[in-house]
C-alpha positions, 0 to 999 in steps of 0.5 A: 500500500502506498504511503500517504504523505502530506506536504505543507510548503512552497510553490515557486516558479523558478527563473534559472540564470546560468553563469560561468561563476558568481559576478563580483560586486560591480561586475557585469556578466553575460549569462550563458542561458536563462530558463523558467521551471516549476519549483519551490522546496514544497513542490520539489519534495512532493514530487520526489515523494510521489515519484517514489510511489507515495500518495501525496497531498499538497497544502499551500497557496498560489496567486490568481495568475498564470504562474499559479495555474502552471504550478497547480497543473505541474503538481497534478501532472506528477500525481500530487493532489492539489485540492488543498492548494488555495488560490489567493487573488491578493498576491502573486505566486511565489518565485525564485531566482536561481543563479547556477554556476558552471561547477553546479553550485547555486545561489537562490533568491526567493520572493514568497508571494502566496507562500508567505500569505498562507494562513491557519484557515488554509490548513485542512485537518481532514487531509492531515489526519489521514496521512502517515507523514507530514513534511514542512519547510520554512518557506511558509509562515511559522505559525501555520507550520506549528499548527499543522504539526499540532494537528499531525501529532493529535492524529499520530502522524509522523512529522518531518521538518526541513528548516530551510531557509533558516529564517525562523528559530526553532521554538520549544513548541515546534521542537516538541512536535517534530520527529526528525529535522533535516537542515543542511550545514548552513541551516544547522549553524544558524539554528545552533550557533555552532560553526559547522565543518565536516568534522565528526566531533563538530557534527556531534556537537551540532547534533547534541544541540538539536537533540537538546532542543527536544528533537529526537532525530536529525540529519545534517545534509553536507552536500558532496560530503554526504549526511550526518545522522543522529538518532538519539545517542546513535550517530553515523556518517552516511557517505555520498554516492560518487557522481559527476554533479551538474546541478545541485538545485533539487538535491536536498528536496529529492533526499527529503521526499524520498526519505519520507516515503521510505521511513517506517512509523517508528523509524527503525529503518532510518539507515536504509531510508537514508541510503535510498534517499542518498541514491535518489539525490545523487541521480538528481544532481546529474541532471539539470533543473529542479523537478525535471531532475528528480528520479522515479522509483525504478531509476533509484532501484536500477542505480 
């Protein structure tokens, strides 16, 4: 039976600007290409979970514009239910401006639009209550995330928090409602105040700090260095799959969506779920774009 996953998150239309490198201050540089694509951390994670076989519902908002129609249709085309995606006539659909360098590294600017206008009234308790897992990111308001996680725990639904971008502090209430948190190294540093390096001693300190907040499990994603996992007192480093990266835009989102689909209710299979998520992420970085790069279940099986 397919796992039921609800994603509470962002829907953005991405403008992808390809360049040899980041320009210096005051420098004018010619772009090598410009493209438009569907994106947003929420959308990416929802599609990743759906392509791994999950039954996915999305809770979010778009503007009453062509981009909003485009994003709703994109989710539907990828098997994601959009009945809980509201249309806000007051603000535009969210947008992101991705500066993609020739080495595959990216820098992203975001305009929240309808994502940041999401309210408690937009939450659908019935959809959350029927889920196995609820995923949220920090591209929607913190009070909405907290309320959704409260509903999830009321109905014994597993909660997965991606604190990206790290624009909010983790409140004690949100921490107590979170089953597993997945920051990258930058987000982990902003949340804990500890400078993150690829050093096991430091990563243990960061994991301890997240645990002290009241969150029982954490995965710190470290790009091409893999991921550092803490499940209570158990710690291990999941090394990455070796591939030639061309675009890292959706790597973290692919990891999270895949992980959420694989996790057992008690997370006893966390190591195996991380391994599969790492494989899916490795495939994604070998392809251009966000949603177009996310692999199917069969592709992960065959890797």
